[in-house]
BASE-725243 format. One record per atom (N, C-alpha, C, CB): x, y, z. Coordinates in steps of 0.2 Angstrom, whole numbers, plus 5000, padded with zeros to 4 digits. Glycine has a CB too. Example, Ala and Ser with C-alpha at 12.3 -4.5 7.8 and 13.67 -1.06 7.14 Angstrom:
<lolums>
506649725039 506249785039 506649845039 505749785045 506449895035 506849955036 506450005039 507049975029 
</lolums>
This chain:
<lolums>
544359605376 544859545377 545159535370 544559485381 545759535370 546159525363 546259445362 546859555364 546359425357 546459355355 547059325359 546659345347 547559365360 548159335364 547859325371 548759385364 547459375374 547259365381 546759305381 546959425383 546359295375 545859235375 546259175375 545459245369 546859175371 547259105370 547559095377 547759115365 547859145380 548159135387 547659115392 548459195389 547059135392 546559115396 546359045395 545859165395 546259025389 546158955387 546658905389 545958945380 547258935388 547858895390 547858885398 548558935387 547758945401 547758935408 547258885411 547659005411 546658895408 546058845409 546258775409 545458865405 546558765403 546758695401 547358675406 547058695394 547858715408 548258695412 547958675419 548858745413 547458725421 547158715428 546758645427 546758765430 546458635422 546058575421 546458515421 545658565415 547058515417 547558465417 547858455425 548058485412 547958505428 548158495435 547658465440 548358565438 547058485439 546458455442 546358375441 545858495441 546458365434 546458285433 547058245436 546458285425 547658285436 548158255439 548058245446 548858295437 547858295450 547658285457 547158235458 547558355459 546658235454 546158185455 546358115454 545558195450 546858105450 547158035449 547558025455 547658045443 547958065458 548358055464 547858045469 548758125465 547358085470 546858075475 546558005475 546258135475 546357985469 546057915468 546557865471 545857905461 547157875469 547657825471 547757825478 548357835467 547757885481 547857895488 547257865493 547957965490 546657875490 546057845493 545957775492 545457875490 546157745486 546257675485 546757645490 546457665478 547357675491 547857645495 547557655502 548457685494 547257705505 547057715511 546457655513 546657785512 546057645508 545457595508 545857525509 544957585503 546257515504 546657445505 547057435511 547057445499 547357485514 547657485520 547157475525 548057555521 546657505525 546057495530 545857425530 545457545529 545757405524 545457335523 545957285526 545357315516 546657295524 547157255527 547157255535 547857275524 547157305538 547157315545 546557275548 547157395547 545957285545 545357255547 545457185547 544757275544 545657155541 545757085540 546357055545 545957065533 546857095545 547357075550 547057065557 547957125550 546657125559 546357125566 545857065567 546057185567 545457045562 545056995562 545356925562 544556995556 545956925558 546256855558 546656845565 546856865552 546856895568 547156895574 546656865580 547456955576 546056905580 545556885584 545256815583 544956945583 545256795577 545056725575 545556675578 544956715567 546156695576 546756645579 546656635586 547356675577 546656695590 546556685597 545956645600 546556755600 545456655596 544856615598 544956545597 544156635594 545256525591 545456455590 545956435595 545656455582 546356465597 546856445602 546456435609 547356505604 546056475611 545556465617 545156395616 545156535617 544856395610 544456335609 544956265609 544056345602 545456275606 545956215606 546156205613 546656235602 546256255617 546456235625 545856195628 546656305628 545256225627 544656195630 544556125628 544056225628 544656105621 544656035618 545155995621 544656035611 545856025622 546355985625 546255965632 546956025624 545956015636 545755995643 545255945643 545556065646 544755945639 544155905639 544455835637 543655925634 544855825632 545155765629 545655735635 545655785622 546055775638 546455745644 545955715649 546855805647 545455755651 544955725656 544755665654 544455775658 544455655648 544155595645 544655545645 543855605639 545255555643 545855505643 545955485650 546555545639 546055525655 546155505661 545655465664 546255565666 545055475663 544455445665 544455375662 543855475663 544555365655 544555305652 545155255654 544555315645 545755295655 546255265658 546155225664 546855305658 545855265669 545655235676 545155185675 545355295680 544755185671 544255135670 544555075667 543655155665 544955075662 545255025659 545754985665 545655035653 546055025668 546555005673 546154965679 546955065677 545554995681 545154965686 544854895683 544555005688 544654895677 544354825674 544954775673 544054845666 545554795671 546054745670 546254715677 546754775667 546254765682 546454745689 545954695692 546554805694 545254705690 544754665692 544754595689 544154695691 544954595682 545054535678 545654485681 545154545671 546154525682 546754495685 546654455692 547354545686 546254495696 546054465702 545654405702 545654515707 545154415697 544754355695 545154295693 544254365690 545554305688 546054245686 546454215692 546554285680 546754265696 547154235702 546754195706 547454295706 546054215707 545654185712 545454115708 544954225713 545354115702 545154055699 545754005699 544954065692 546354025698 546953985698 547253965705 547454015694 546853995710 547053985717 547754025719 547153905718 547854075715 548454115717 548354175721 548754135711 547654175724 547554235728 547854225734 546754245729 548254265737 548654265742 548354245749 549054325743 547754275750 547354255756 547154185756 546754305756 546854165750 546654095750 547254045751 546254085745 547854065748 548454015748 548654015755 548954045743 548654065759 548854065766 548354025770 548954145769 547754035769 547253985772 547353915771 546554005770 547453895765 547553825762 548153795766 547653825755 548753835766 549353815769 549253805776 549853865768 548853845780 548653835787 548253775788 548353895790 547753765784 547353705784 547753645783 546753705779 548253645778 548653585777 549153575782 549053585770 549353625785 549853625791 549553585797 550153685792 548853615798 548453585804 548353505802 547853615804 548153495796 548053415795 548653375796 547853415787 549253405793 549953365794 550053365801 550553405790 549953415805 550053405812 549653355815 549953475816 548953355814 548553305816 548753235814 547853315813 548953225808 549153155805 549853145809 549353155797 550253185810 550953175814 550753145821 551353235814 550253175824 550053155831 549753095831 549553205833 549353075826 548953015825 549552955824 548453015819 549952965819 550552915818 550952905824 551052935813 551052965828 551452955834 551152915839 551653025837 550452925840 550052885844 550052805842 549352905845 549952795836 549952725834 550652695834 549752725826 551152725834 551852695834 551952675842 552452735832 551652705846 551752695853 551452635855 551452745858 
</lolums>
């Protein structure tokens, strides 16, 4: 092998090595890109899954809160109605008792009217 052939061989080897280095760099970039894209897709999938789980949990909590609110609302309404009824009774505003008292007074007035009528005769 002559010197020129040796030099050509060394140049070809250097070109081949440079090309391989270039290809390794491109491959590293591509692999890094693929891994980053894979991580992004994984994170995106997990984030979507987590979001959906949070929505489901929120719906459950909303349902529980509505039930508790309705229960408390009914309890408070019942307590208020009972207290109003007690106050009405204490003040003599209870309709049934008022009607009874009016009937009693009417009967007494009728009895007095009869008594007065007898006395005036």
